[in-house]
N, C-alpha and C positions, 0 to 999 in steps of 0.2 A: 794030504793034498789031493789024492784021487777022489776022496769022498766029497771034497769041496767042488771039484770039477764035475762030479755027477750031479750036484745040486745046482750048478750054475745056470743051466737052461731053465729050471724051475724058477730061480730067482729073477732071471731076466724077463720071463713071461709074467710073473707076479708084478714086477715093476711096470711093465707095459700096461697091464690091466689097470693098475692104480692111476697111471698117467692118463689113460683114455677116459677113465671115470671122472677125472678132475676136469676134463674139457666138456663144458656144459652143452655144446652143439653136437658132440659125438653121440651121446646116448642120454636121453631124458630118464629120470628115475621112473616116471609113469606118465601115460598119456595125459595131455592137458584136456580140459573138459570139452565135450563136443559142443558145437554150436557156432554162431556167427559173432565175430569180434571185429571191431574197427581197428585199422592199422594206419599209422602215419607212413605215407609213401616214402618219406626220407629215412625211415628206420628199416627199410628193406633193401637187402643187397641180393644180387643174383649169383647163382653158381653156374647154371646153364639154362636152358629153355624150359625146364620142368622142375627146377628146384630153387628155393629162396631161403635166405636167412632173415629172421626178424630180430632186431635188437630192442627188446622191451625195456622201457625206462624203469620198471620196478621189479625186474626179475631177470633170469638168465636168458640168453639168446635162444631162439627156437629155429631148428632146421625143419623145413617143410618140403615134403615131396608132393607136388601137385597132382591131383587125382585125374583119372580118365585119359591121360596122355603119356606119350613117350616121344621126346624130341631127339633129333640127331645129336650125337655126342660131341663134346669138346674134349681136348686133351686133359686127362686126369692120370698122371703117372702113378699115383698112389692107388688107383683102381685098375691098374694094367690097361690103360688106354693111352698109348704113346703117340697117337695121331688124332687130330680133329677130324670127325666124320664130315663129308660134304653136307652143307646146310646147317651144320652145328653152330657155327658163328652167327648165321642168319636167325636161327631160332632164339638164341641168346639175345641178340640185338632186338628181336621183336618183343620179348619180355621187358627188356630195359626201356624200349620206347613206350610201351604201354604204361609202365610205371612212371616215366618221365612226364607224361601228360595227364596223369591221374589226379583228379581233385579229391577222390574218395576211393579208398581201398578197404575191402573186408576180406577176412579169412573165414571160411566155413569149414571147421574141423569136423572130421568124422568120429573123433574120439579114439582112433586107432593109430598105431605106429607101423612103419615098415620094419623089415629085419635089421636095418641100420639105426633104429631109434628115432627116425624122423617122423614128425607129425604128418598125417595124411589129410589132405584137404583141398578144397577149391578156393581159388583167388577170384574175387570179384573186383573189376576195375571200372569205376564209374558205373556200377550196377550191372555190369556185364561179366559173364563167366569167361575168364581168360582161357580156360581149356577149350571152350567153344570157339573163341576168337583165333587161337593159334592153329587149331585143326582146320578151320575155314580158310586160313592163309596157306594151308598145305605145307606147314612147318612142323607138324606133329602127326603121329599116328595115334588112333585111339587104342586104349588098352583095357577098356571096360569088358570087352569080349573075353579077355584072358583072366582079369582079376575080379570081375564082378563090380557091383555098384558101391561097395563099402558102406552100405547103409544109407546111401544118398541116391535113391533111384531116380528122382527127377532130374538131378544134375547129370547123372550118367546117361540117361536117355538123350538129353540134349547134345552130349558129346558124340554119341553114336550117330544121331541124326545128322550133325554137322559133318561127320566123316563120310557118310554116304553121299551127301550133297557135294562135297569137295572133290571126290573122286580120288584116283591114285596119287600117291606122293612121289616126288622125283628122286628119292633117296632109298637106300637099303633100309629095311626095318632095323631100328636101333638095337634090339636084342640080338639080331644076327650079327651086326657089327661088333657088339660087345664080345660075343662068343669068339668071333674071328680074332679080335685084338688080344684076347687072352692067350691064344695060341701063338700069336706074333710076339707078344710080350715074354712069354716063356722062352721062345727061341732066342730072342734078343738077349735075355738075361743069361742064357747058356753060353751065348757068344761073347758076353761081356760088352755089348753095344747098347744096352738099355740106357736111356738118358737119365741124368741124375737131377 
């Protein structure tokens, strides 16, 4: 019995890995090909202001982290974000609004993935780079300066230029908010007050 108990954590971990791999949006086997593809706007759902899911008719769904930007966070309990950041809902609403009026949407994939297995790319709405639009609306900070151009230098330059023109944003940088929320989440979990 003691031997079984010693293997129990390993079995639980192995089961979790199998479950996560079975979820097609969690981690793609390999990056999808780089380049521009048309997307039916009705097949796109939003996660927050800088992430979307595309439900392809002939393949598994694709999670996409939009390049060049970092928008304020919305509550994600599974990512240790128990509160929505100010302007988080506004940034998400901005993305939803852009998609709602779109006649044409294209995804420009970089051919790379982030550490969470999401495709990295730019979304074009009616021919306009969404990352530039949301930065110009002062609902995102540019993160090209931190992560580089991901092989798409022209698009990255446009985002940086839009950020310079837009000026300072009215919210805390999202990466600072995430760091702070991890500490808050840890404390809440220790106190037994973390939301379920």
